Structures are given as C-alpha cells and as structure tokens.
KOLGUPA-393085 format. One record per residue (C-alpha): residue in three letters; chain; x, y, z. Coordinates in Angstrom, 2 decimals, padded with zeros to 5 digits. Layout:
REM residues N
+------+-----+---------+---------+---------+
: type : mol :       x :       y :       z :
+------+-----+---------+---------+---------+
:  ALA :   A :       X :       Y :       Z :
...
+------+-----+---------+---------+---------+
***
This chain:
REM residues 349
+------+-----+---------+---------+---------+
: type : mol :       x :       y :       z :
+------+-----+---------+---------+---------+
:  MET :   A :  074.78 :  042.44 :  058.84 :
:  SER :   A :  073.84 :  045.39 :  061.82 :
:  GLU :   A :  075.74 :  043.14 :  064.60 :
:  LYS :   A :  078.52 :  043.09 :  062.40 :
:  LEU :   A :  078.34 :  046.55 :  061.83 :
:  LYS :   A :  077.98 :  047.48 :  065.26 :
:  ASN :   A :  080.95 :  045.08 :  066.41 :
:  LYS :   A :  083.13 :  046.43 :  064.04 :
:  ASN :   A :  082.00 :  050.22 :  065.13 :
:  GLU :   A :  082.87 :  049.23 :  068.83 :
:  PHE :   A :  086.59 :  048.03 :  067.89 :
:  ASP :   A :  087.18 :  051.46 :  065.98 :
:  ASP :   A :  086.38 :  052.93 :  068.96 :
:  ILE :   A :  088.53 :  050.91 :  070.86 :
:  SER :   A :  091.35 :  051.30 :  068.39 :
:  ASP :   A :  090.43 :  055.34 :  068.62 :
:  SER :   A :  090.87 :  055.71 :  072.19 :
:  ARG :   A :  094.36 :  053.37 :  072.35 :
:  GLN :   A :  095.67 :  055.41 :  069.86 :
:  LYS :   A :  094.76 :  058.37 :  071.15 :
:  HIS :   A :  095.97 :  057.14 :  074.81 :
:  ASN :   A :  099.27 :  056.28 :  073.31 :
:  ASN :   A :  099.69 :  059.90 :  071.47 :
:  VAL :   A :  099.60 :  061.67 :  074.92 :
:  ASN :   A :  101.72 :  058.46 :  076.20 :
:  ALA :   A :  104.36 :  059.63 :  073.46 :
:  LEU :   A :  103.54 :  063.10 :  074.15 :
:  ALA :   A :  105.10 :  063.06 :  077.73 :
:  ARG :   A :  107.61 :  061.00 :  076.88 :
:  ILE :   A :  109.21 :  063.36 :  074.64 :
:  ASP :   A :  108.29 :  066.34 :  076.40 :
:  LYS :   A :  109.82 :  064.71 :  079.59 :
:  PRO :   A :  112.89 :  066.75 :  081.07 :
:  GLU :   A :  116.39 :  064.78 :  081.29 :
:  SER :   A :  118.02 :  065.10 :  084.45 :
:  GLU :   A :  120.50 :  067.41 :  085.25 :
:  ASN :   A :  122.99 :  064.68 :  086.08 :
:  HIS :   A :  122.16 :  062.14 :  083.32 :
:  ALA :   A :  122.76 :  065.37 :  080.90 :
:  MET :   A :  125.59 :  066.43 :  082.28 :
:  GLU :   A :  127.21 :  062.80 :  082.36 :
:  SER :   A :  126.07 :  062.73 :  078.60 :
:  LEU :   A :  128.05 :  066.00 :  077.58 :
:  PHE :   A :  131.53 :  064.66 :  079.63 :
:  ASN :   A :  131.13 :  061.06 :  077.75 :
:  SER :   A :  130.90 :  063.08 :  074.18 :
:  LEU :   A :  133.91 :  065.23 :  075.14 :
:  GLU :   A :  135.60 :  062.05 :  076.37 :
:  LYS :   A :  134.98 :  060.13 :  073.07 :
:  ILE :   A :  136.47 :  063.52 :  070.91 :
:  ASN :   A :  139.68 :  063.26 :  072.83 :
:  ARG :   A :  139.63 :  059.36 :  072.42 :
:  ILE :   A :  139.37 :  059.76 :  068.59 :
:  GLU :   A :  142.18 :  062.86 :  068.73 :
:  ARG :   A :  144.44 :  059.80 :  069.50 :
:  PHE :   A :  144.34 :  058.13 :  066.41 :
:  ASN :   A :  147.23 :  059.19 :  064.02 :
:  PHE :   A :  145.38 :  058.80 :  061.13 :
:  LEU :   A :  142.63 :  061.25 :  062.08 :
:  SER :   A :  145.39 :  063.61 :  063.59 :
:  LYS :   A :  144.02 :  066.13 :  060.79 :
:  LEU :   A :  140.52 :  066.21 :  061.80 :
:  ASN :   A :  139.46 :  069.81 :  063.58 :
:  PHE :   A :  137.34 :  068.77 :  066.91 :
:  LYS :   A :  137.83 :  072.74 :  067.78 :
:  GLN :   A :  134.03 :  073.95 :  067.22 :
:  ALA :   A :  132.37 :  070.48 :  068.57 :
:  LYS :   A :  134.62 :  070.94 :  071.83 :
:  ILE :   A :  133.34 :  075.00 :  071.93 :
:  ASN :   A :  129.93 :  073.50 :  071.46 :
:  ILE :   A :  130.02 :  071.10 :  074.02 :
:  ALA :   A :  131.76 :  073.50 :  076.61 :
:  SER :   A :  129.15 :  076.03 :  076.09 :
:  LYS :   A :  126.04 :  073.44 :  076.82 :
:  ILE :   A :  128.04 :  072.01 :  080.18 :
:  LYS :   A :  128.24 :  075.99 :  081.14 :
:  ASN :   A :  124.12 :  076.50 :  080.35 :
:  LEU :   A :  123.28 :  073.13 :  081.84 :
:  ARG :   A :  125.14 :  073.74 :  085.31 :
:  LYS :   A :  123.25 :  077.53 :  084.90 :
:  GLU :   A :  119.78 :  075.79 :  084.68 :
:  THR :   A :  120.64 :  073.31 :  087.33 :
:  ARG :   A :  121.55 :  076.67 :  089.92 :
:  ILE :   A :  117.97 :  078.05 :  088.60 :
:  LEU :   A :  116.39 :  074.35 :  089.40 :
:  GLU :   A :  118.14 :  074.22 :  092.93 :
:  ARG :   A :  117.27 :  078.05 :  093.65 :
:  VAL :   A :  113.14 :  077.58 :  092.98 :
:  TRP :   A :  113.57 :  074.21 :  094.94 :
:  LYS :   A :  114.88 :  075.64 :  098.17 :
:  ILE :   A :  111.94 :  078.46 :  097.85 :
:  VAL :   A :  109.86 :  075.61 :  097.54 :
:  GLU :   A :  111.37 :  073.93 :  100.58 :
:  LEU :   A :  111.26 :  077.15 :  102.44 :
:  SER :   A :  107.52 :  077.68 :  101.40 :
:  ARG :   A :  106.79 :  074.51 :  103.45 :
:  ASN :   A :  109.04 :  075.30 :  106.46 :
:  GLU :   A :  106.95 :  074.28 :  109.51 :
:  ASN :   A :  108.83 :  076.99 :  111.65 :
:  ARG :   A :  107.47 :  079.33 :  109.44 :
:  PRO :   A :  104.26 :  081.87 :  110.80 :
:  LYS :   A :  101.47 :  080.57 :  110.47 :
:  THR :   A :  097.82 :  082.11 :  110.37 :
:  ILE :   A :  097.13 :  082.15 :  113.78 :
:  ASP :   A :  100.15 :  083.59 :  114.92 :
:  TYR :   A :  099.75 :  086.75 :  112.00 :
:  ILE :   A :  095.66 :  086.90 :  113.31 :
:  ASN :   A :  097.11 :  086.88 :  117.02 :
:  ASP :   A :  100.02 :  089.44 :  116.68 :
:  ILE :   A :  098.16 :  091.38 :  114.27 :
:  PHE :   A :  094.68 :  092.32 :  114.92 :
:  SER :   A :  093.29 :  093.02 :  118.53 :
:  ASP :   A :  089.76 :  092.04 :  119.71 :
:  PHE :   A :  089.66 :  089.20 :  117.03 :
:  VAL :   A :  086.28 :  086.88 :  117.27 :
:  GLU :   A :  086.42 :  083.89 :  115.50 :
:  LEU :   A :  083.10 :  083.09 :  113.42 :
:  SER :   A :  082.76 :  079.44 :  112.95 :
:  GLY :   A :  080.51 :  076.78 :  110.56 :
:  ASP :   A :  079.10 :  077.66 :  107.37 :
:  ARG :   A :  075.43 :  077.15 :  108.25 :
:  LEU :   A :  074.88 :  074.36 :  106.08 :
:  SER :   A :  076.54 :  071.17 :  107.52 :
:  SER :   A :  080.04 :  072.21 :  109.98 :
:  ASP :   A :  082.83 :  073.71 :  110.87 :
:  ASP :   A :  086.07 :  072.84 :  108.96 :
:  LYS :   A :  089.29 :  073.92 :  110.77 :
:  SER :   A :  091.28 :  074.06 :  107.95 :
:  ILE :   A :  090.07 :  077.75 :  107.54 :
:  THR :   A :  090.52 :  080.59 :  110.61 :
:  ALA :   A :  087.61 :  083.36 :  110.04 :
:  GLY :   A :  086.52 :  085.98 :  112.10 :
:  ILE :   A :  086.09 :  089.79 :  112.96 :
:  GLY :   A :  089.28 :  091.54 :  113.82 :
:  LYS :   A :  090.79 :  095.52 :  114.29 :
:  ILE :   A :  094.14 :  096.48 :  112.88 :
:  ASN :   A :  095.23 :  099.98 :  113.40 :
:  GLY :   A :  091.48 :  100.55 :  114.74 :
:  LYS :   A :  090.19 :  099.62 :  111.69 :
:  THR :   A :  087.59 :  096.72 :  111.87 :
:  VAL :   A :  088.30 :  094.42 :  109.07 :
:  ALA :   A :  087.21 :  090.43 :  108.25 :
:  VAL :   A :  089.89 :  087.99 :  108.34 :
:  ILE :   A :  090.24 :  084.86 :  106.80 :
:  GLY :   A :  093.34 :  081.97 :  106.37 :
:  HIS :   A :  094.14 :  079.07 :  106.07 :
:  ASN :   A :  095.62 :  076.73 :  109.00 :
:  LYS :   A :  098.17 :  074.03 :  108.33 :
:  GLY :   A :  098.92 :  073.46 :  112.34 :
:  LYS :   A :  101.95 :  073.85 :  114.52 :
:  ASP :   A :  102.60 :  069.71 :  115.24 :
:  ILE :   A :  101.50 :  066.52 :  113.96 :
:  LYS :   A :  098.40 :  066.75 :  116.14 :
:  GLU :   A :  097.30 :  069.90 :  114.91 :
:  ARG :   A :  098.42 :  068.90 :  111.12 :
:  ILE :   A :  095.67 :  066.17 :  111.45 :
:  LYS :   A :  093.51 :  068.43 :  113.19 :
:  TYR :   A :  093.62 :  071.26 :  110.49 :
:  ASN :   A :  093.50 :  068.27 :  107.38 :
:  PHE :   A :  097.28 :  069.85 :  106.45 :
:  GLY :   A :  095.77 :  072.98 :  105.22 :
:  SER :   A :  093.80 :  071.37 :  102.74 :
:  SER :   A :  090.43 :  072.83 :  103.17 :
:  ASN :   A :  086.84 :  070.57 :  102.62 :
:  PRO :   A :  084.08 :  072.76 :  100.84 :
:  SER :   A :  082.59 :  073.68 :  104.24 :
:  GLY :   A :  085.63 :  075.87 :  104.72 :
:  PHE :   A :  085.01 :  077.54 :  101.63 :
:  ARG :   A :  081.36 :  078.17 :  102.71 :
:  LYS :   A :  082.37 :  079.08 :  105.89 :
:  SER :   A :  084.95 :  082.06 :  104.65 :
:  ARG :   A :  081.96 :  082.73 :  102.26 :
:  ARG :   A :  079.98 :  083.54 :  105.01 :
:  ILE :   A :  082.36 :  085.80 :  106.63 :
:  MET :   A :  083.18 :  087.61 :  103.33 :
:  GLU :   A :  079.31 :  088.39 :  102.92 :
:  LEU :   A :  079.35 :  089.86 :  106.39 :
:  ALA :   A :  082.37 :  092.29 :  105.80 :
:  ASP :   A :  080.23 :  093.39 :  102.37 :
:  ARG :   A :  077.00 :  094.11 :  104.35 :
:  PHE :   A :  078.91 :  096.36 :  106.93 :
:  ASN :   A :  081.62 :  097.25 :  104.76 :
:  PHE :   A :  084.62 :  095.96 :  106.41 :
:  PRO :   A :  087.72 :  095.30 :  104.23 :
:  ILE :   A :  088.48 :  091.44 :  103.53 :
:  ILE :   A :  092.13 :  090.44 :  104.70 :
:  THR :   A :  092.99 :  086.74 :  103.53 :
:  PHE :   A :  096.35 :  084.64 :  104.55 :
:  ILE :   A :  097.09 :  082.15 :  102.02 :
:  ASP :   A :  098.70 :  078.71 :  102.99 :
:  THR :   A :  097.50 :  075.31 :  101.39 :
:  PRO :   A :  098.82 :  072.71 :  099.49 :
:  GLY :   A :  095.66 :  072.72 :  097.85 :
:  ALA :   A :  092.19 :  071.78 :  098.29 :
:  ASN :   A :  091.15 :  068.33 :  099.92 :
:  PRO :   A :  091.25 :  066.08 :  096.97 :
:  ALA :   A :  089.20 :  063.40 :  098.94 :
:  ILE :   A :  085.95 :  061.87 :  097.30 :
:  GLU :   A :  083.76 :  063.10 :  100.09 :
:  ALA :   A :  084.85 :  066.24 :  099.37 :
:  GLU :   A :  084.17 :  065.95 :  095.95 :
:  ASP :   A :  080.54 :  064.54 :  096.66 :
:  ASN :   A :  080.23 :  067.18 :  098.95 :
:  GLY :   A :  080.78 :  069.99 :  096.26 :
:  GLN :   A :  084.35 :  070.65 :  096.15 :
:  ALA :   A :  084.42 :  072.45 :  093.16 :
:  GLY :   A :  081.08 :  074.38 :  093.27 :
:  ALA :   A :  082.38 :  075.72 :  096.38 :
:  ILE :   A :  085.43 :  077.04 :  095.29 :
:  ALA :   A :  083.62 :  078.15 :  092.20 :
:  LYS :   A :  080.94 :  080.06 :  094.06 :
:  ASN :   A :  083.72 :  081.91 :  096.40 :
:  ILE :   A :  085.99 :  082.92 :  093.25 :
:  GLU :   A :  082.58 :  084.45 :  091.72 :
:  PHE :   A :  081.28 :  086.21 :  094.91 :
:  MET :   A :  085.20 :  088.02 :  095.80 :
:  PHE :   A :  084.33 :  089.22 :  092.11 :
:  ASN :   A :  081.68 :  090.98 :  093.07 :
:  LEU :   A :  082.63 :  091.92 :  096.74 :
:  ARG :   A :  082.24 :  095.89 :  097.00 :
:  VAL :   A :  084.94 :  096.44 :  099.62 :
:  PRO :   A :  088.57 :  095.73 :  099.53 :
:  LEU :   A :  090.24 :  092.30 :  099.55 :
:  ILE :   A :  093.87 :  092.28 :  100.31 :
:  VAL :   A :  095.44 :  088.85 :  100.01 :
:  VAL :   A :  098.97 :  087.79 :  101.63 :
:  LEU :   A :  100.44 :  084.49 :  100.42 :
:  ILE :   A :  102.52 :  083.28 :  103.60 :
:  GLY :   A :  103.52 :  080.01 :  102.48 :
:  GLU :   A :  102.21 :  077.52 :  099.53 :
:  GLY :   A :  099.73 :  078.79 :  097.70 :
:  GLY :   A :  098.40 :  075.39 :  096.11 :
:  SER :   A :  095.76 :  075.36 :  093.27 :
:  GLY :   A :  091.90 :  076.01 :  093.85 :
:  GLY :   A :  092.50 :  075.69 :  097.46 :
:  ALA :   A :  094.22 :  078.97 :  097.18 :
:  LEU :   A :  092.52 :  080.85 :  094.42 :
:  ALA :   A :  089.32 :  080.26 :  096.53 :
:  LEU :   A :  090.33 :  083.09 :  099.10 :
:  ALA :   A :  092.66 :  085.19 :  096.66 :
:  ILE :   A :  090.68 :  086.47 :  094.09 :
:  GLY :   A :  092.24 :  090.20 :  095.28 :
:  ASN :   A :  092.53 :  093.95 :  095.01 :
:  TYR :   A :  095.76 :  093.88 :  096.04 :
:  ILE :   A :  097.98 :  090.77 :  095.96 :
:  MET :   A :  101.42 :  090.58 :  098.40 :
:  MET :   A :  103.61 :  087.54 :  098.67 :
:  LEU :   A :  106.73 :  086.71 :  100.82 :
:  GLU :   A :  109.73 :  086.17 :  099.50 :
:  ASN :   A :  110.00 :  082.24 :  099.69 :
:  ALA :   A :  105.90 :  081.69 :  099.53 :
:  THR :   A :  104.64 :  079.82 :  096.11 :
:  TYR :   A :  101.76 :  079.99 :  094.59 :
:  SER :   A :  100.73 :  077.47 :  091.64 :
:  VAL :   A :  097.78 :  075.94 :  089.86 :
:  ILE :   A :  099.49 :  072.36 :  091.09 :
:  SER :   A :  102.01 :  071.17 :  093.29 :
:  PRO :   A :  105.41 :  070.44 :  091.06 :
:  GLU :   A :  105.08 :  066.28 :  092.66 :
:  GLY :   A :  101.36 :  066.62 :  091.23 :
:  CYS :   A :  102.93 :  068.24 :  087.85 :
:  ALA :   A :  105.26 :  065.66 :  087.58 :
:  ALA :   A :  103.62 :  062.75 :  087.82 :
:  ILE :   A :  100.26 :  063.55 :  085.88 :
:  LEU :   A :  102.67 :  064.93 :  082.99 :
:  TRP :   A :  105.75 :  062.86 :  082.97 :
:  LYS :   A :  104.48 :  060.39 :  085.77 :
:  ASP :   A :  107.79 :  060.20 :  087.19 :
:  GLN :   A :  109.11 :  062.24 :  090.30 :
:  THR :   A :  112.73 :  062.64 :  089.57 :
:  SER :   A :  111.39 :  065.46 :  087.60 :
:  THR :   A :  109.64 :  067.77 :  090.49 :
:  LYS :   A :  112.08 :  069.84 :  090.27 :
:  GLN :   A :  112.05 :  070.79 :  086.45 :
:  ALA :   A :  108.18 :  070.72 :  087.12 :
:  ALA :   A :  108.61 :  073.79 :  089.99 :
:  SER :   A :  111.01 :  075.70 :  087.60 :
:  MET :   A :  108.22 :  075.78 :  084.67 :
:  LEU :   A :  105.35 :  076.23 :  086.73 :
:  LYS :   A :  107.27 :  079.83 :  087.57 :
:  LEU :   A :  105.52 :  079.58 :  090.90 :
:  THR :   A :  108.30 :  082.11 :  092.73 :
:  ALA :   A :  107.40 :  086.08 :  093.74 :
:  LYS :   A :  109.69 :  086.95 :  091.36 :
:  ASP :   A :  108.05 :  085.08 :  088.52 :
:  LEU :   A :  104.84 :  085.90 :  089.50 :
:  LEU :   A :  105.24 :  089.69 :  090.07 :
:  ASN :   A :  107.01 :  089.41 :  086.38 :
:  LEU :   A :  103.48 :  087.98 :  085.32 :
:  LYS :   A :  101.94 :  090.80 :  087.37 :
:  VAL :   A :  099.47 :  088.09 :  088.99 :
:  ILE :   A :  101.04 :  089.49 :  092.56 :
:  ASP :   A :  101.63 :  093.24 :  093.35 :
:  LYS :   A :  104.16 :  093.31 :  095.67 :
:  ILE :   A :  106.90 :  091.05 :  097.26 :
:  ILE :   A :  107.19 :  091.41 :  101.03 :
:  HIS :   A :  111.08 :  090.78 :  101.95 :
:  GLU :   A :  111.83 :  087.55 :  104.74 :
:  PRO :   A :  114.33 :  088.10 :  107.24 :
:  LEU :   A :  117.59 :  086.78 :  106.15 :
:  GLY :   A :  116.97 :  082.84 :  105.89 :
:  GLY :   A :  113.91 :  083.02 :  105.44 :
:  ALA :   A :  110.40 :  083.74 :  107.92 :
:  GLN :   A :  111.15 :  081.18 :  110.16 :
:  ASN :   A :  114.35 :  082.07 :  111.41 :
:  GLU :   A :  112.84 :  085.50 :  113.14 :
:  PRO :   A :  108.70 :  084.99 :  113.14 :
:  ALA :   A :  107.90 :  087.98 :  115.05 :
:  ARG :   A :  110.04 :  090.32 :  113.08 :
:  MET :   A :  108.23 :  088.61 :  109.93 :
:  ILE :   A :  105.00 :  089.22 :  111.24 :
:  LYS :   A :  105.85 :  093.15 :  111.96 :
:  ILE :   A :  106.77 :  093.44 :  108.43 :
:  VAL :   A :  103.45 :  092.03 :  107.57 :
:  GLU :   A :  101.49 :  093.93 :  109.66 :
:  SER :   A :  103.00 :  097.36 :  108.04 :
:  ASN :   A :  102.67 :  096.38 :  104.84 :
:  LEU :   A :  098.50 :  095.46 :  105.29 :
:  MET :   A :  098.39 :  099.23 :  106.75 :
:  ASP :   A :  099.94 :  100.28 :  104.02 :
:  ALA :   A :  097.70 :  098.11 :  101.53 :
:  LEU :   A :  094.60 :  098.86 :  103.40 :
:  SER :   A :  095.39 :  102.87 :  103.12 :
:  ARG :   A :  095.26 :  102.62 :  099.20 :
:  PHE :   A :  091.62 :  102.15 :  099.16 :
:  GLU :   A :  090.13 :  104.10 :  101.93 :
:  ASN :   A :  088.81 :  106.52 :  099.53 :
:  VAL :   A :  087.95 :  104.00 :  096.56 :
:  SER :   A :  083.91 :  102.94 :  095.69 :
:  GLY :   A :  082.63 :  099.67 :  095.81 :
:  GLU :   A :  082.23 :  100.12 :  092.06 :
:  GLU :   A :  085.59 :  101.11 :  091.61 :
:  LEU :   A :  087.12 :  098.36 :  093.43 :
:  LYS :   A :  085.01 :  095.57 :  091.61 :
:  LEU :   A :  085.86 :  097.18 :  088.16 :
:  GLU :   A :  089.38 :  097.20 :  089.17 :
:  ARG :   A :  089.54 :  093.61 :  090.46 :
:  ALA :   A :  088.41 :  092.42 :  087.08 :
:  LYS :   A :  090.34 :  094.43 :  085.44 :
:  LYS :   A :  093.18 :  092.89 :  087.55 :
:  TYR :   A :  092.33 :  089.22 :  086.20 :
:  GLU :   A :  091.21 :  090.27 :  082.86 :
:  ILE :   A :  094.66 :  090.99 :  081.47 :
:  LEU :   A :  095.94 :  088.20 :  082.87 :
:  GLY :   A :  097.51 :  085.49 :  079.98 :
:  PHE :   A :  097.91 :  088.35 :  077.44 :
:  TYR :   A :  101.40 :  088.75 :  076.07 :
:  GLU :   A :  102.55 :  091.44 :  073.49 :
:  ASN :   A :  105.02 :  090.61 :  071.11 :
+------+-----+---------+---------+---------+
***
C-alpha cells in the first residue's frame, strides 16, 4: 500500500512539474511579440478583404468606413513602432562597433603616468580588465576598465571583454588600494557580460561580482562610471556602483543582451529587436529612469567616426565629474551612493 502511495505521489509531482513547464511555455507563446513584417501583412490583408467585400452589390449598404479608419490607425502606429525598434537596434549595433575607442585608448590619452597593476593575489591575472593608478589634470586616480580588444587576436586574448572571477577580484583589489589612499576611482564599462563558462562559475563568478557590488557601496572615495560601449549584465554592474554615472550617447546598459532576452523569453532570435526595445537599454531611456546621471553626446555618426575627439569630450566630462566631489566627505559619499540605488524601481502614480 505504501509503495503504491509513493508511486502515486511521484506521478503527481511529475504531472505538476510538466504542468508548470507547459504554463511557462504557454506564457512565453502568449507574450511573444509579433514581428513587424507579419503584423503589417495581416493589416493589409484585412484592408484588402474589406475592399473585396465592398465590391459585392448585395453588401453595398454596409459601412466599412470606421473599420478602414481603425486599420489605417493601426498601420500608422505599427510604422511608428518599427521606426523605434530600428532606432534602438541601431544604437545596439553602434555600441558594439569595433572601431569605437576602447578602455585602453581612454587610458593612454587621458591619464598621465599610468601604472598598470596586475593579478588578484589569489589565482591569476585576467586580461579582460585593465586596472591601475594614473593622473588626470594632476590628480591621482585609480582607473579600471574592460578590455574587448581591437582585432581578433586581442579579442581572444581578452575573451571579448567577458571577465572571469579573477578579473573582478583584481578590480576590487585596486578599489581597496584607492580607498586606503583616498584616490577617486574611475571605471570604463564595455562588456557583453561576465564570462558564462562553467569554469568561471566553478571559480566563484557570482560571488566575485556580489563582493564587488557590496564593496563599492562601502567606498569612502568618489566612484565615477563611464559606459563607453556595451554594458551587459553583472559583468558591467560589478564595476558600476558609482556616485556619478555617465553614458555615451550610443552605449547600452542592460540586465541581459537582447539576443539572450529573446532566447530565454521566446526561444526565438527573430524577436531580438523587440527585446532590445523592451529592455530600455539606451542612454535616453536610462536617464529618464534615473539609472544614469548624464548622457555624453558623441560626434556625428558615433564615437567611431572621431575617436580622438570622443576621448577629449570624455576627459572634459571626467574632470567636471571629479570636481563635484572635491569637498564631499567619505560618509556623505557612501550615503549618497546608497540613496541613489535605493530609489531605483519606485514609481509614483
């Protein structure tokens, strides 16, 4: 009897699990956005059907005027939505442009007497993050940033900017050094996300990111963040708990990549553009949501068109940002940083 009951309970558990799985899949199917091409085709087909019906004499007294107005309105709205999707996706593409200035370009052209510091004092040195001490306008600062590389050889060397736990531990070590000697910290964000490989997870990827975030909240020195390209997931957040966050006009910042979002929610890469729009990952969206503090405008067409000018613009903005915190105490910096993030996600009617 007990064996039968046990088998029945196991069967019920399996059934519940399958039902939950089916419910999730059903929800994903319901929420999946219709492609703009298919939606536009459906609307034009509906309009064509109305035109055919109107040609029948026995239906000549029927009035389809309002139906035509509704369809025309839907077509107009759909075209507007399509333009928005294309605009957002253009920004995503620009943020990934291989000719945009990289962290190493900003370091070389902005900071004098830069000394790179390597290793996490535990396992290894992750080349996907560059960190060290330098001077800007005569003021000593700590500088940390992601490396993506400029050619295929460098990209492989830097793992395409996707950092391992040792990289996050290295950045925390430099932050500790800056905090000890009262150096402001500047970080450059340009990563598709932390390395998702099994070996990275085995080495404590999530813990390394979490410790960085916790440590940044307790810093007693100013932390200035500049998003220069992609700002993907925890890999970006691990260097981005700042007092002042600036974002280049064509940079992105999101909890997940559009491709990853579409794959997880809808298991379909054709919805990538819709995912990008829904993620609100552009500088304009994030400024409205108060996630960032300032948009740094780029030269016409993007930073890749005039890299030297872009670097000069960032340098000027960095000096302005640093001047904001010259006479602010360590305790005030901590409180201000905490308050900045506590208000995120709260909305008033």
